[in-house]
ZADREN-590134 format. One record per residue (C-alpha): z, x, y; residue number from 1. Coordinates in steps of 0.1 Angstrom, whole numbers, plus 5000, padded with zeros to 4 digits. Layout:
% ZADREN-590134
- Z,X,Y,NUM
...
This chain:
% ZADREN-590134
- 7772,5599,6500,1
- 7742,5616,6482,2
- 7721,5640,6502,3
- 7689,5624,6515,4
- 7671,5654,6501,5
- 7676,5638,6467,6
- 7652,5611,6476,7
- 7624,5635,6487,8
- 7591,5627,6471,9
- 7601,5592,6459,10
- 7573,5567,6459,11
- 7576,5529,6461,12
- 7573,5509,6429,13
- 7566,5472,6428,14
- 7583,5444,6411,15
- 7583,5446,6373,16
- 7574,5419,6347,17
- 7597,5399,6325,18
- 7600,5411,6289,19
- 7582,5391,6262,20
- 7607,5374,6239,21
- 7606,5367,6201,22
- 7583,5396,6192,23
- 7602,5407,6161,24
- 7599,5378,6137,25
- 7584,5398,6109,26
- 7572,5381,6078,27
- 7581,5395,6043,28
- 7550,5417,6043,29
- 7563,5434,6075,30
- 7537,5421,6100,31
- 7543,5392,6124,32
- 7516,5366,6120,33
- 7492,5365,6149,34
- 7505,5397,6165,35
- 7480,5416,6186,36
- 7488,5450,6200,37
- 7460,5448,6225,38
- 7471,5414,6238,39
- 7506,5426,6241,40
- 7496,5457,6260,41
- 7473,5437,6283,42
- 7503,5419,6296,43
- 7515,5451,6312,44
- 7483,5465,6327,45
- 7483,5469,6364,46
- 7521,5462,6364,47
- 7544,5484,6385,48
- 7574,5496,6367,49
- 7609,5501,6382,50
- 7630,5514,6353,51
- 7615,5527,6321,52
- 7635,5538,6291,53
- 7620,5563,6267,54
- 7637,5569,6233,55
- 7629,5583,6199,56
- 7621,5557,6173,57
- 7629,5577,6142,58
- 7656,5604,6134,59
- 7649,5625,6165,60
- 7624,5654,6171,61
- 7595,5630,6178,62
- 7582,5649,6208,63
- 7600,5630,6236,64
- 7601,5660,6258,65
- 7563,5662,6260,66
- 7561,5626,6270,67
- 7588,5629,6296,68
- 7569,5658,6311,69
- 7537,5637,6311,70
- 7554,5609,6330,71
- 7578,5629,6353,72
- 7552,5635,6380,73
- 7547,5597,6383,74
- 7584,5588,6386,75
- 7610,5596,6413,76
- 7640,5602,6390,77
- 7646,5612,6354,78
- 7680,5604,6339,79
- 7693,5618,6306,80
- 7722,5596,6295,81
- 7736,5607,6262,82
- 7740,5636,6238,83
- 7747,5673,6245,84
- 7731,5706,6237,85
- 7728,5696,6201,86
- 7695,5679,6211,87
- 7664,5698,6222,88
- 7632,5688,6238,89
- 7602,5712,6238,90
- 7575,5711,6265,91
- 7544,5733,6265,92
- 7526,5738,6298,93
- 7495,5760,6300,94
- 7506,5777,6268,95
- 7541,5784,6281,96
- 7570,5769,6261,97
- 7601,5754,6277,98
- 7630,5744,6256,99
- 7654,5718,6272,100
- 7688,5712,6257,101
- 7709,5696,6284,102
- 7687,5695,6315,103
- 7662,5666,6316,104
- 7627,5675,6306,105
- 7614,5662,6340,106
- 7627,5693,6357,107
- 7592,5708,6356,108
- 7581,5683,6382,109
- 7593,5696,6416,110
- 7594,5663,6434,111
- 7614,5645,6407,112
- 7652,5642,6409,113
- 7668,5650,6375,114
- 7702,5635,6366,115
- 7726,5644,6338,116
- 7743,5611,6333,117
- 7779,5603,6325,118
- 7771,5594,6289,119
- 7764,5631,6281,120
- 7788,5658,6270,121
- 7781,5691,6288,122
- 7790,5726,6276,123
- 7791,5744,6310,124
- 7783,5778,6294,125
- 7752,5764,6277,126
- 7742,5745,6309,127
- 7743,5777,6330,128
- 7724,5796,6304,129
- 7696,5770,6305,130
- 7697,5770,6343,131
- 7692,5808,6343,132
- 7664,5805,6318,133
- 7645,5780,6341,134
- 7651,5802,6372,135
- 7637,5832,6353,136
- 7605,5812,6348,137
- 7603,5803,6385,138
- 7615,5767,6380,139
- 7635,5752,6409,140
- 7666,5732,6400,141
- 7674,5721,6436,142
- 7668,5684,6426,143
- 7692,5686,6396,144
- 7725,5666,6397,145
- 7753,5662,6371,146
- 7775,5631,6370,147
- 7811,5640,6378,148
- 7820,5615,6350,149
- 7801,5634,6323,150
- 7825,5649,6298,151
- 7827,5686,6290,152
- 7826,5705,6257,153
- 7857,5727,6256,154
- 7860,5760,6237,155
- 7880,5744,6209,156
- 7854,5716,6202,157
- 7829,5738,6182,158
- 7858,5752,6162,159
- 7870,5717,6152,160
- 7834,5708,6145,161
- 7829,5737,6121,162
- 7864,5733,6104,163
- 7858,5696,6099,164
- 7825,5702,6082,165
- 7840,5728,6059,166
- 7868,5704,6050,167
- 7842,5677,6040,168
- 7827,5700,6014,169
- 7798,5683,5997,170
- 7801,5653,6019,171
- 7795,5673,6051,172
- 7773,5656,6077,173
- 7752,5686,6087,174
- 7762,5689,6123,175
- 7750,5716,6146,176
- 7786,5730,6150,177
- 7782,5728,6188,178
- 7813,5706,6193,179
- 7795,5674,6203,180
- 7813,5651,6180,181
- 7847,5664,6188,182
- 7840,5662,6225,183
- 7831,5625,6221,184
- 7862,5620,6200,185
- 7883,5633,6228,186
- 7865,5610,6253,187
- 7874,5580,6232,188
- 7910,5593,6227,189
- 7913,5597,6265,190
- 7921,5634,6263,191
- 7887,5646,6273,192
- 7878,5667,6304,193
- 7851,5655,6328,194
- 7828,5677,6349,195
- 7845,5664,6380,196
- 7878,5679,6368,197
- 7863,5713,6377,198
- 7867,5705,6414,199
- 7905,5698,6409,200
- 7921,5731,6397,201
- 7957,5719,6398,202
- 7949,5687,6379,203
- 7928,5707,6354,204
- 7956,5731,6347,205
- 7982,5704,6342,206
- 7960,5684,6319,207
- 7949,5715,6299,208
- 7985,5724,6293,209
- 7991,5690,6277,210
- 7959,5687,6257,211
- 7959,5723,6244,212
- 7994,5718,6230,213
- 7979,5690,6208,214
- 7949,5709,6199,215
- 7967,5741,6190,216
- 7992,5722,6168,217
- 7963,5707,6148,218
- 7945,5741,6146,219
- 7975,5760,6133,220
- 7992,5734,6111,221
- 7961,5717,6096,222
- 7936,5745,6095,223
- 7956,5777,6097,224
- 7935,5787,6127,225
- 7945,5809,6156,226
- 7956,5789,6187,227
- 7937,5790,6220,228
- 7950,5806,6251,229
- 7955,5782,6280,230
- 7950,5809,6308,231
- 7918,5822,6292,232
- 7903,5787,6290,233
- 7914,5779,6326,234
- 7900,5811,6340,235
- 7867,5806,6321,236
- 7862,5770,6333,237
- 7872,5776,6369,238
- 7847,5804,6368,239
- 7820,5779,6359,240
- 7831,5756,6387,241
- 7816,5777,6415,242
- 7781,5777,6401,243
- 7783,5740,6389,244
- 7797,5727,6422,245
- 7763,5723,6441,246
- 7751,5700,6413,247
- 7781,5678,6407,248
- 7778,5644,6422,249
- 7790,5608,6420,250
- 7757,5595,6407,251
- 7765,5558,6413,252
- 7752,5558,6449,253
- 7723,5579,6440,254
- 7710,5556,6412,255
- 7719,5524,6430,256
- 7701,5536,6461,257
- 7670,5543,6440,258
- 7672,5509,6425,259
- 7676,5492,6459,260
- 7645,5510,6472,261
- 7625,5502,6441,262
- 7621,5538,6431,263
- 7606,5546,6397,264
- 7633,5557,6373,265
- 7628,5571,6338,266
- 7657,5572,6313,267
- 7653,5601,6289,268
- 7667,5595,6255,269
- 7678,5623,6231,270
- 7678,5623,6193,271
- 7665,5590,6178,272
- 7674,5554,6172,273
- 7681,5560,6135,274
- 7709,5584,6145,275
- 7727,5557,6166,276
- 7764,5554,6158,277
- 7761,5517,6151,278
- 7724,5510,6142,279
- 7717,5543,6124,280
- 7723,5556,6089,281
- 7761,5559,6094,282
- 7779,5583,6089,283
- 7749,5605,6090,284
- 7743,5599,6126,285
- 7750,5614,6160,286
- 7781,5607,6181,287
- 7764,5588,6209,288
- 7740,5559,6214,289
- 7704,5572,6215,290
- 7691,5537,6220,291
- 7679,5516,6249,292
- 7713,5502,6253,293
- 7729,5537,6253,294
- 7704,5547,6281,295
- 7719,5520,6303,296
- 7756,5526,6297,297
- 7751,5564,6301,298
- 7734,5560,6334,299
- 7750,5529,6350,300
- 7717,5510,6352,301
- 7719,5473,6346,302
- 7697,5457,6318,303
- 7681,5434,6344,304
- 7664,5463,6360,305
- 7645,5475,6329,306
- 7609,5467,6328,307
- 7596,5488,6299,308
- 7609,5506,6269,309
- 7587,5533,6253,310
- 7593,5545,6218,311
- 7581,5579,6206,312
- 7572,5583,6169,313
- 7556,5610,6149,314
- 7526,5602,6128,315
- 7548,5610,6098,316
- 7587,5612,6096,317
- 7612,5640,6098,318
- 7650,5642,6099,319
- 7674,5671,6101,320
- 7706,5674,6081,321
- 7719,5651,6054,322
- 7715,5613,6049,323
- 7691,5588,6033,324
- 7654,5594,6038,325
- 7634,5569,6017,326
- 7599,5584,6023,327
- 7609,5621,6020,328
- 7583,5644,6005,329
- 7600,5671,5984,330
- 7569,5687,5971,331
- 7541,5710,5981,332
- 7526,5684,6004,333
- 7559,5681,6023,334
- 7561,5718,6026,335
- 7525,5719,6040,336
- 7533,5693,6066,337
- 7564,5712,6076,338
- 7545,5745,6080,339
- 7515,5730,6098,340
- 7538,5709,6121,341
- 7562,5737,6127,342
- 7590,5714,6117,343
- 7620,5736,6126,344
- 7648,5725,6150,345
- 7645,5733,6187,346
- 7682,5741,6189,347
- 7692,5753,6155,348
- 7659,5765,6139,349
- 7668,5745,6108,350
- 7639,5733,6086,351
- 7634,5696,6090,352
- 7630,5673,6061,353
- 7595,5657,6060,354
- 7581,5624,6047,355
- 7555,5597,6052,356
- 7556,5573,6082,357
- 7582,5546,6076,358
- 7570,5514,6093,359
- 7601,5496,6083,360
- 7621,5521,6103,361
- 7596,5519,6132,362
- 7597,5481,6132,363
- 7635,5481,6131,364
- 7636,5505,6162,365
- 7610,5483,6180,366
- 7631,5452,6174,367
- 7666,5466,6182,368
- 7654,5484,6213,369
- 7628,5461,6228,370
- 7601,5488,6225,371
- 7569,5475,6240,372
- 7549,5507,6242,373
- 7545,5533,6214,374
- 7536,5570,6216,375
- 7524,5586,6183,376
- 7527,5623,6183,377
- 7515,5651,6159,378
- 7485,5632,6146,379
- 7467,5665,6143,380
- 7492,5677,6117,381
- 7476,5652,6092,382
- 7441,5664,6099,383
- 7436,5680,6065,384
- 7454,5655,6043,385
- 7430,5635,6021,386
- 7451,5604,6015,387
- 7479,5590,6037,388
- 7507,5566,6029,389
- 7527,5543,6051,390
- 7559,5527,6039,391
- 7560,5490,6049,392
- 7594,5482,6033,393
- 7616,5489,6003,394
- 7627,5475,5970,395
- 7664,5478,5962,396
- 7679,5463,5930,397
- 7648,5441,5927,398
- 7651,5428,5962,399
- 7625,5434,5990,400
- 7638,5447,6023,401
- 7616,5448,6055,402
- 7642,5470,6073,403
- 7666,5498,6065,404
- 7698,5483,6050,405
- 7733,5493,6062,406
- 7744,5504,6027,407
- 7732,5540,6028,408
- 7737,5544,5990,409
- 7712,5516,5984,410
- 7689,5530,6011,411
- 7690,5564,5995,412
- 7679,5550,5962,413
- 7655,5524,5975,414
- 7619,5526,5964,415
- 7594,5525,5994,416
- 7566,5500,5993,417
- 7535,5519,6004,418
- 7501,5512,6018,419
- 7475,5539,6013,420
- 7449,5548,6039,421
- 7421,5575,6038,422
- 7426,5607,6058,423
- 7399,5619,6082,424
- 7396,5655,6070,425
- 7385,5669,6103,426
- 7402,5685,6134,427
- 7414,5662,6162,428
- 7426,5691,6185,429
- 7395,5689,6207,430
- 7396,5651,6211,431
- 7404,5641,6247,432
- 7400,5603,6244,433
- 7412,5579,6217,434
- 7375,5569,6211,435
- 7368,5606,6202,436
- 7391,5605,6172,437
- 7375,5601,6138,438
- 7373,5564,6128,439
- 7397,5568,6099,440
- 7422,5584,6124,441
- 7418,5555,6148,442
- 7424,5530,6120,443
- 7455,5549,6109,444
- 7470,5548,6144,445
- 7461,5512,6149,446
- 7478,5503,6116,447
- 7510,5520,6126,448
- 7511,5498,6158,449
- 7504,5467,6138,450
- 7531,5474,6113,451
- 7557,5484,6139,452
- 7547,5454,6161,453
- 7541,5473,6193,454
- 7509,5487,6210,455
- 7502,5524,6207,456
- 7494,5534,6242,457
- 7494,5572,6238,458
- 7483,5596,6210,459
- 7491,5633,6209,460
- 7469,5657,6189,461
- 7486,5690,6199,462
- 7515,5706,6219,463
- 7499,5710,6253,464
- 7494,5685,6281,465
- 7456,5684,6275,466
- 7462,5672,6239,467
- 7476,5639,6251,468
- 7453,5609,6248,469
- 7463,5581,6271,470
- 7448,5548,6259,471
- 7466,5527,6285,472
- 7489,5538,6313,473
- 7526,5536,6305,474
- 7536,5535,6341,475
């Protein structure tokens, strides 16, 4: 049974509302007739939330960590349910920057239980390094638990990741080489190792002997790579076991207990909906499900308990690595936005590709995930741009599309259909209420919500907590 200490600081949450149905019947122009963001948001006001899902609505890097940090003090539990240390969330508190890779961003709230769910793949070495980094900043991790069902990244996974990318040549996917994809592959092939295996040394040794024989055969015969040593891996991972043991739990009774007691739970998504294995720009996607559905399977929370889904979007669009990007700016303006927005990866430091806001992508994410509350980040990055463009759809081979098509070759060559709006040409950094924003900025934000068919409840105009403008409470 879970320790009662894990429930410390939990506050009661009331009964949630039922979700509105049929919100996504977009007309050819991309906006549902009669849709009102304010009316939609009003349905949720003064409503207590039990389970909230927060995901990225684009290709990742939307600023989810900042929003999780904003909400963590108002919830009892934060659960991260998918991905590995290929994803990073950056949180700035009082000028101090924290970079989360595996540990939920809610860790900065001392009364919040943070859970690494079974849908994640965890590199123990990277996890312990992140743990040490937090301890060095005086952050307690006593309320951190790891599902014993979460899979581990093994030493050979990054090697297979890198070798596989090299073999693809010009068709490489642009992975982070951290072994996330190969770890998920082994999970599906039923030859993966779970965190709970660290507590069973005899079983771990027996299984490693079998699995490593398969891995070394592939490494030596297919790639001409040196084989891995079984004893070295076993000693390394049993060494991790001692430090990880206090955090390893069966999370089922912990989460179910929280649900029974109507505790407030926040599911933290990594990456973004357009990187989903099924719904994203396959094969240029991640290896897990960074969607609302993935948040549930990776945590063990039933759909009936979800009362709100929050989508985080940048005021423009970015993506890392290869793959179609219809609104990409490959000119001086794109470079300017990249520099002003510091668009470089939290984990890899890679320069992100930059483009205009794609409302067709946003609407697709809203509809496929049931997003009923939007957060728009990095509005301040656009402060000095005279004219702004928003893609409302695409034209491909003479046909209009109001959503990203599955044929990535067609999507790559599709022509965006743009709306133009005036910029505001003044700083928004000192604004502390939505009403303080320049009129043109307010109009731009409102238009994003109209086109995406969801209300914009929060606007961010800078990296720190004080730069967050809450129009309507999300919890």
